[in-house]
Structure formats: structure tokens, C-alpha cells
C-alpha positions in Angstrom: 289.4 230.7 85.1 292.3 236.2 78.5 295.3 239.3 74.9 296.8 235.6 74.4 296.7 232.0 73.3 294.4 230.2 76.0 295.8 228.6 78.7 292.6 227.8 80.5 290.7 228.0 82.8 289.0 231.2 83.3 290.7 233.7 83.7 292.5 236.3 81.5 290.3 237.5 79.2 293.1 237.8 77.3 292.3 236.0 74.2 293.8 232.8 74.0 295.3 233.5 77.4 296.5 231.9 80.7 294.4 231.1 83.2 291.3 230.6 84.6 288.9 233.4 84.7 289.6 236.3 82.5 288.5 239.5 84.0 289.8 242.8 83.4 288.0 245.5 81.7 287.5 247.0 78.3 288.6 250.8 77.8 287.7 253.4 74.6 289.0 252.6 71.7 292.8 253.8 71.1 294.5 251.6 68.7 298.3 252.4 69.7 300.0 253.4 66.4 299.0 254.6 62.9 296.5 257.2 61.8 293.0 256.8 60.4 294.3 257.3 56.9 296.2 254.6 57.4 293.5 251.9 58.0 291.5 250.2 55.5 287.5 249.3 56.3 285.9 245.7 54.9 288.3 243.5 55.9 288.6 240.3 57.7 290.3 240.0 61.0 291.9 236.3 62.1 292.8 235.4 65.2 294.6 232.3 66.4 293.3 230.7 69.7 295.0 227.5 71.4 292.0 226.3 72.8 288.3 225.9 71.7 285.9 227.6 73.9 283.7 225.0 74.5 279.7 225.8 74.5 279.7 229.7 74.0 277.0 230.2 76.9 278.8 233.7 77.9 277.7 233.1 81.7 278.1 229.3 81.7 282.1 228.9 81.7 285.3 230.8 83.3 287.5 229.5 80.8 290.0 232.2 79.3 288.9 231.3 75.3 285.4 232.2 76.1 285.8 234.8 78.1 287.8 236.5 75.2 285.3 235.4 72.5 282.5 236.9 74.5 284.0 240.4 74.1 282.9 240.3 70.4 279.0 239.6 70.6 278.5 240.9 74.1 278.4 243.9 76.1 278.8 244.7 79.7 277.2 247.7 82.0 280.3 249.6 82.5 284.0 249.2 81.0 286.9 249.8 83.2 289.8 251.7 81.3 293.5 251.0 81.5 293.9 253.4 84.1 291.3 251.8 86.5 288.7 254.5 85.9 285.0 253.4 85.3 284.0 254.0 81.7 279.8 254.0 80.1 279.1 250.9 78.1 275.3 249.7 78.2 275.1 252.2 81.4 275.8 255.8 80.6 275.4 256.4 84.6 275.9 254.6 88.0 276.0 255.5 91.6 277.0 253.3 94.7 276.0 254.5 98.0 276.9 251.3 100.5 274.9 248.4 99.5 273.1 250.1 96.6 274.0 250.5 93.1 272.3 251.8 90.2 272.5 251.9 86.6 271.2 254.2 83.8 270.6 252.1 80.8 271.5 253.9 77.6 268.2 254.4 75.4 268.2 252.9 71.8 270.4 249.7 72.3 269.3 246.8 70.9 270.2 243.0 70.5 271.4 241.1 67.1 268.2 239.7 66.8 266.6 243.7 66.7 264.8 243.3 69.6 265.5 246.3 72.3 267.7 245.7 75.2 266.1 247.0 78.2 266.7 247.4 82.6 264.3 244.5 82.8 267.0 242.2 80.7 269.6 243.5 83.0 267.7 242.4 85.9 267.0 238.8 84.3 270.6 238.6 84.0 271.7 239.1 87.5 268.9 237.1 88.5 270.0 234.0 86.7 274.1 234.4 88.0 272.4 234.7 91.1 270.7 231.3 91.1 272.9 228.9 92.6 271.2 226.1 90.4 272.6 227.7 87.5 276.0 227.1 88.3 277.5 230.0 86.9 280.9 230.6 87.9 280.4 234.3 87.7 278.2 234.1 90.8 280.5 235.7 93.6 283.3 236.8 91.5 281.5 239.0 89.0 278.3 239.5 91.0 278.6 239.6 94.7 276.1 236.7 96.3 273.0 237.6 97.6 272.5 240.4 95.2 269.0 241.0 94.1 267.9 243.9 91.0 265.1 246.2 90.3 264.3 247.8 87.2 262.0 251.0 86.9 262.1 252.3 83.6 265.4 252.7 82.3 267.0 252.5 86.1 268.6 249.7 87.6 268.7 249.1 91.2 270.9 246.5 92.5 271.2 245.8 96.2 274.0 244.0 97.5 273.6 241.7 100.5 276.8 243.7 102.1 279.0 246.6 100.4 281.6 245.3 98.1 284.7 247.3 97.5 284.8 246.6 93.9 281.3 246.3 92.9 281.7 248.5 89.9 284.6 246.4 88.5 282.6 243.1 88.8 279.8 244.5 86.8 282.5 245.7 84.2 282.9 241.6 83.6 279.5 240.4 83.6 278.2 240.1 80.0 274.5 240.8 79.1 272.9 238.0 77.2 269.6 239.1 75.4 265.8 238.4 76.3 265.5 235.4 73.7 268.7 234.1 74.9 267.5 234.4 78.4 264.2 232.4 77.6 266.5 229.6 75.6 269.8 229.1 77.4 270.4 226.2 75.0 270.4 228.6 71.8 273.8 230.0 73.3 275.8 227.0 73.3 276.8 227.5 69.5 275.3 231.1 68.7 275.4 234.2 70.4 272.6 236.5 71.3 273.9 239.7 72.7 274.0 243.7 72.2 277.8 243.4 70.8 279.5 245.0 68.2 279.5 241.5 66.5 277.5 238.9 65.9 278.2 235.0 65.4 277.5 233.4 61.9 279.3 230.2 62.2 280.6 227.9 64.6 282.7 225.0 63.8 284.0 223.6 67.4 287.4 222.9 67.3 288.2 224.3 63.9 287.2 228.3 63.7 284.4 230.8 64.6 283.2 233.5 62.4 281.9 236.6 63.4 280.0 240.1 61.3 280.2 243.7 62.1 277.0 245.1 63.0 275.6 248.1 61.9 274.3 251.1 63.9 276.4 249.9 67.0 277.2 253.1 69.0 277.1 252.2 72.6 280.7 250.4 72.7 282.9 251.1 75.9 283.3 254.9 76.3 281.3 255.7 73.5 282.6 253.7 70.6 281.0 252.8 67.7 281.5 250.0 64.5 281.4 253.6 62.4 285.3 253.7 62.6 287.3 253.2 60.0 289.6 250.3 60.0 287.2 248.1 62.2 287.2 244.6 60.6 284.0 243.5 58.6 284.7 240.1 59.8 286.5 238.4 62.7 287.2 234.8 62.4 288.8 233.1 65.3 290.8 229.9 64.5 291.7 227.1 66.6 295.4 226.3 66.0 297.1 224.1 69.2 300.7 224.5 68.2 302.1 227.9 68.6 304.9 227.2 66.3 302.3 226.7 63.6 300.3 230.0 64.9 303.6 232.1 64.6 304.4 230.7 61.4 300.8 231.4 60.0 301.3 235.0 61.4 304.9 235.5 59.6 303.3 234.2 56.6 300.3 237.1 56.7 297.4 234.5 56.7 296.6 235.5 60.1 296.5 239.0 62.1 297.1 238.3 65.6 298.9 235.5 67.7 299.6 235.2 71.6 302.5 233.7 72.3 303.6 232.2 75.3 307.1 230.2 74.5 310.3 230.5 72.4 308.7 231.7 69.1 308.1 235.1 70.6 311.9 235.6 70.2 311.1 235.0 66.2 308.3 237.1 65.8 310.4 240.1 67.5 313.2 239.6 65.1 310.7 239.5 62.3 309.9 243.2 63.4 306.1 242.3 64.4 304.7 244.5 66.7 302.8 243.1 70.1 300.8 244.3 72.7 302.0 242.8 76.1 299.6 241.8 79.1 301.0 241.4 82.7 299.7 237.9 83.7 300.0 235.7 86.7 301.3 232.4 84.4 302.7 230.3 87.3 300.3 229.1 89.8 300.2 225.6 91.4 296.9 224.3 93.1 296.1 221.5 95.4 293.0 219.6 95.7 292.3 219.1 98.9 289.3 217.0 98.8 289.1 214.1 101.2 290.7 210.8 99.4 293.5 213.1 97.4 297.1 212.4 99.1 297.2 216.5 98.7 294.2 217.0 101.4 296.9 216.1 103.8 298.6 219.7 104.9 302.0 217.9 105.6 301.9 216.4 101.8 301.3 219.8 100.6 303.7 221.6 102.3 306.4 219.0 101.2 305.3 219.0 97.9 306.0 223.0 98.1 309.4 222.4 100.0 310.5 220.3 97.0 310.4 222.8 94.6 313.1 225.2 93.3 310.3 228.0 92.5 313.0 230.2 90.6 313.7 227.5 88.3 310.6 226.6 87.7 309.8 230.6 87.0 312.9 230.4 84.7 311.9 227.4 82.7 308.1 228.4 82.7 308.7 231.8 81.0 311.7 230.6 79.1 313.9 233.4 81.4 311.7 236.3 80.3 309.5 236.3 83.4 309.5 237.3 87.3 308.1 236.2 90.5 304.7 236.3 91.3 303.1 239.1 93.3 299.8 238.8 93.9 296.5 236.6 93.1 294.9 239.3 91.4 297.7 240.3 89.0 295.4 241.3 85.9 295.9 245.1 85.0 294.1 247.1 85.7 294.5 245.6 89.3 292.4 246.9 92.6 295.4 246.6 94.8 298.8 247.4 94.0 301.8 245.5 95.5 303.7 242.3 96.4 301.9 239.9 98.8 303.8 236.9 97.4 307.6 237.7 98.3 308.6 236.3 101.5 305.8 234.5 102.1 305.8 230.8 100.1 307.8 228.0 102.1 311.2 227.9 101.0 312.5 225.6 98.7 314.1 222.5 101.1 314.2 219.4 99.6 315.5 218.0 103.1 313.1 219.7 105.0 310.3 218.2 102.6 311.5 214.5 103.1 311.6 214.9 107.0 308.0 216.6 107.0 307.2 213.5 104.9 309.0 211.2 107.6 307.0 213.0 110.1 303.6 212.4 108.6 304.1 208.7 108.3 305.1 208.5 105.0 308.3 205.9 104.9 310.2 205.2 101.4 309.9 201.8 99.9 312.4 199.6 98.4 311.6 201.5 95.1 312.0 204.7 96.8 308.2 205.5 96.6 307.0 206.4 100.1 304.0 204.5 101.5 301.7 205.3 104.4 298.9 202.6 105.0 300.1 200.2 102.3 299.4 202.9 100.1 301.8 204.5 97.7 302.2 208.1 97.9 301.2 208.8 94.0 299.8 212.2 93.0 298.0 213.3 89.4 299.6 216.4 87.8 297.6 218.0 85.2 299.4 221.5 83.6 297.8 223.4 80.8 298.8 222.7 77.3 298.6 226.4 76.6 301.6 226.8 78.8 303.8 226.1 75.5 307.2 224.4 75.8 308.1 226.3 78.5 305.4 224.7 80.4 306.5 221.3 79.6 309.9 221.8 80.5 309.1 223.2 83.9 306.7 220.4 84.6 309.3 218.0 84.0 311.3 219.7 86.6 308.6 219.9 89.0 307.9 216.1 88.6 311.8 215.7 89.1 312.0 217.1 92.2 308.9 215.1 93.6 310.3 211.9 92.5 313.4 212.8 94.4 311.8 213.0 97.8 309.9 209.7 97.0 306.5 210.9 95.5 305.2 208.9 92.2 304.1 211.5 89.4 301.2 210.9 87.0 301.9 213.9 85.0 299.3 215.0 82.0 299.5 217.9 79.9 295.8 218.9 79.0 294.1 221.6 77.0 291.7 224.1 78.2 288.4 221.8 77.8 290.1 218.8 79.5 291.4 220.9 82.3 288.1 222.4 83.4 286.7 219.7 83.5 288.8 218.0 85.8 288.9 220.7 88.0 285.2 221.7 87.9 283.7 218.4 87.1 285.5 214.9 87.6 287.8 216.0 90.4 290.4 213.6 89.1 293.5 215.6 89.8 295.9 216.0 92.8 298.3 219.3 91.5 297.1 221.2 89.0 299.0 224.3 86.8 296.5 226.5 86.3 296.5 230.4 86.2 293.8 232.6 87.7 293.9 235.9 86.4 291.6 238.5 87.7 292.1 242.1 88.2 290.8 242.3 91.8 291.0 240.3 95.0 287.6 240.2 95.9 287.2 238.1 92.5 289.5 235.6 93.7 287.6 234.9 97.0 284.9 232.4 95.7 287.8 230.1 94.0 289.6 230.2 97.0 286.8 229.3 99.9 283.4 228.4 100.2 281.3 225.9 98.7 283.7 223.2 96.8 283.0 222.3 92.9 280.6 221.6 91.3 278.1 223.0 93.8 280.4 226.2 93.9 283.7 227.4 92.2 286.6 226.7 95.2 287.6 223.9 92.7 290.7 222.6 95.1 288.0 222.8 98.1 290.5 224.9 100.0 289.3 225.5 103.8 291.3 228.0 104.8 289.8 230.2 108.5 292.9 233.0 108.5 292.1 233.6 105.1 288.7 233.6 105.5 288.7 236.1 108.3 290.9 238.3 106.6 289.1 238.4 103.3 285.7 239.1 105.2 287.3 242.0 106.8 289.0 243.3 103.9 285.5 243.3 101.9 284.1 245.8 104.7 286.4 248.2 103.6 285.9 250.3 100.0 288.0 250.0 97.2 291.8 249.5 97.8 291.1 250.5 101.5 291.3 246.9 102.1 294.2 246.0 100.0 296.6 245.7 103.5 293.8 242.6 104.6 293.7 240.9 101.4 297.1 240.7 100.6 297.2 239.5 104.3 294.5 236.9 103.5 296.7 235.7 100.5 299.6 235.4 103.0 297.5 233.0 104.9 297.2 230.7 101.7 300.9 230.8 101.0 302.1 229.8 104.4 300.1 227.1 104.6 300.9 225.7 100.9 297.4 226.1 100.1 298.5 227.1 96.6 301.6 228.4 95.2 301.9 231.1 92.7 305.4 231.5 91.2 305.5 232.9 88.1 304.5 236.3 86.1 305.2 237.1 82.6 304.4 240.1 80.1 302.5 237.9 77.7 302.7 239.1 74.1 300.2 239.0 71.4 302.0 239.4 68.0 300.3 241.4 64.9 300.5 241.7 61.4 298.2 243.9 59.1 296.1 245.4 62.3 296.3 247.2 65.4 294.3 246.7 68.5 294.2 247.5 72.6 293.9 244.8 75.0 292.7 245.5 78.4 292.6 241.7 80.0 291.1 240.6 76.5 291.3 242.2 73.2 288.8 245.3 72.7 287.1 244.7 69.7 286.2 248.0 69.1 289.7 249.2 69.0 291.1 246.4 66.4 291.8 248.5 63.0 293.0 247.0 60.2 295.7 248.6 58.1 296.0 249.3 54.8 
């Protein structure tokens, strides 16, 4: 399902992040320190990213590595500032009246190939994502299903199937593809075709990607332009899987930004390097509910959850620096503020976990592994390599706890591409640690309800009637008026052990020779190179 070194599936738009899909918005550029006199133009900004983004079609995948890179070459209709307010981007004005939204597209916007960006281009983008045959993970998350759009002059009118509580926030995450890219989607696999401040000039998968600054760009978030002093002339995104290697490169000055999830953060901070932090959900346990998996059994899911000391896992995963999870849509600025998690997850009780398996007919064999109907209780456990050394330590603790109650565990560390392929493609997993980082609770809904993957984005095949009823009620409210129902809906998932959020952390992106802002992902127009 984002600033960071990628962890996985979509989620934090943090460049290199932790999660499934990265959302969050942008803000007007406001580098946190320094003055214009200290900035130097014409330089190259180099960022280390832990995982390759795969095919570069910005509407074809929800992995956070791609979402972060998309921001350099593509723009959205509107942007979300750090305080949650909506800012102009490709649209200069907008209205929301019930289930109808309008956007006035800024005149003079051009694509990287020199062609004009029009209201009709917006309509075509919306139609593409809305077409289920295209299997865009943005459907339902960043465009409400059933939406239709039309253009008249420079105005786009979007009619939703029903009012959506955070509709503008959703459109702040939908990257707009230009006409040539819309006509030939295959051209977007290794190239870009958007209106963004940069254009991709070189793509060497699993090694590096080079972007060059566009001149005459004046329609960035909040009115940002590429004429500001200190904006890098080039951006190079390097794929460096090893976090310690990336930290060493930053200390040596060969790169300018690295997202650090693990213990290397202390070393960089001790060296006096500044960082920009982002609050994120980084510990989130999913179960495969699909038929044929042992985790399709509610009793097994409950036992696997009760067997875990979640506080212990949180401490291991975050090297003692994190906190308990608070909600499913944790990426700031959040649509709902509060804590939906505390007190609603099944309590740690290994004896109760064993008793639940006994009651469900899973009897321990001579080797200690439980068996039912002649079949051993064996689970495939995949976890994101982007979780770093803390992730490996926490995964070992979890596997040991499950083994203690008679579960055979086959644990595999996977990179973003591998884990995305398993979750949304092969289905070859029973338990997954993959953090979905989103900013509003309605964006979570298609990942925990509706059609299962590969037809939909509900990759865990969750079917929780209580969640669906409460979430449907919450969707009828405007903005945060429905937050109590959204939280109640999430609690229905926790109580049933359908999924388990267990750790938050502030993930730092360390910097050297540059400044920038992060709102879900690095804001390209905020990057300033220091002299």
C-alpha cells in the first residue's frame, strides 16, 4: 500500500517507506531551515531508496516506493497541507456539493512532452481508474467507486455514486497522466508522462533513476515553481537495499537523503545530521482469509493473535523507540484524530491461544506441531525487508511464540516487489507484516472489504459484516463527523482478529547538504540544495 526507505506495499508515500500505499498530501514548499542565500542551484539531489518501484505506471501500483517517485513527474488536482487544509495544484478552485465536485483546471499547464494539460485529460484519468478492467489499486482508495466525470471548457465535474467524507483528500493522491501516456500505457513502465516538476531521463531498474528539472513549471502545490533558488537540477534515486550501506553513503556525502528504520538512526543523529520525521504505522499483521489457508479459520486467527506479546514485538520492531498503534489511517495529516486500537485487540494469553486451537480440533502431535484431519498447522509468514533489523528481530519473536503453541512457521523476508506480488497476485502467504499507510479511514475500506485480490484490493479477503455496516454508516457523514463510526468499524476488525496493528513510529529521513519537507512523501518542490 512512503519520506522513507521503502518497506512495502502501498502506503506511505514516504519515499522509501513502510507500507502498502502511500498517501498523504503535499504542501506548499517551506524548507525548515536556512535562507535563500544559503541555497545553491544547479546541483544534484541523490536519495537512497531500499526497494525498486517496479513498473512506473503511476496508477498501476500502490507500493510506497513507486508512490514516492511518482511525485517528481506527476501532479494531482489538489494538495493537502500539513495542517490538513486543501491547497491548489492543477486545480485553482473547487467546490463540493453533496455527491458533486467541480475543479477549475489552471490554464497554461503543460505536459513534459510539451502538450497542453486539459480538463478532458482529467476526465480520461478518472475514467481509466474507474474501469475495473484496468485493475488500478487507486479505485476505491483515491477515487470513490462509481464516480463519473465530464469536462466543459476548463471545468471538470465529478459525480460520485454517493457523498464521500474525504473526497478532496482522495483526489489529492491521484496522479494525473498526460494524453500520450493515457493512449499508450505500456510507455509508462519505464518512462514518465506527466505535468510534474521533473521528467525521468534514465531508468536502470534495481540500480538508479535520474530525473531532470523542468523549466517554466509554475503550478506546483500551493503555487510552487521550479524557479526557486536551490532546487536541484537533477534528482537521482538510487536503489540501496542495505540500510547500513545507505547510512554510510550519507555520512560520506555521496547521497543527500536516506530514510532509516533501524539502529543506524542513532549513529546518524550522533553525527549531527538533521532529519525530518514522519509518524507512521509500521507494525501491521494481516491474515489470509481466503479458502484453503489455515488462517481462513477464525479460531486460528484468534489463537495466532493471542499468542503474541504485541508490546514486545513493538519494542523489537522499533528498537524501543516506537509506540502502540492508534488507528489504521495514521499518516498525517489524518482525517480522524484519536485512538481506535487500545483496549480492542485480543489480549496476550498463550494458554488461551492453545485452548482455542484445542477447541477447534487442532491437536498437538508427537513433534509438537498441531494436526487436524491429518494436516499439520503450518503457516507461511512473509515480512517486509524494509522493516530492517528490527523487523527481523520481531519476526523471530513472533515465529517462536507461534511455535510454542504448536504452529509450524515458514518465515520469509521479502522485498517490496516480492511481497506485493504475493499479496495482490499469487496469494502464497498466510500471515504478512505489511503496513498500509493512509491518511483517511475511507481510503482503508477497499483494502479490508469488497472484492478480494486479484479482482480487488482486498488482498487478505476479509469479510467482516460488522466492519462493513459501520463503515457504510460512516461514509454517509461529512468529513470527520463520521470518525466515531469509522473507529467503531476498525474495532470490529480488531476484535475478530481479522488484522492486527501493533506498532507506530516516527520514521526519520536523514539529510546532508539539502533541506526538504515531507507530507506523506517527499515534496519535490520543497527540496533545496545547500551551498
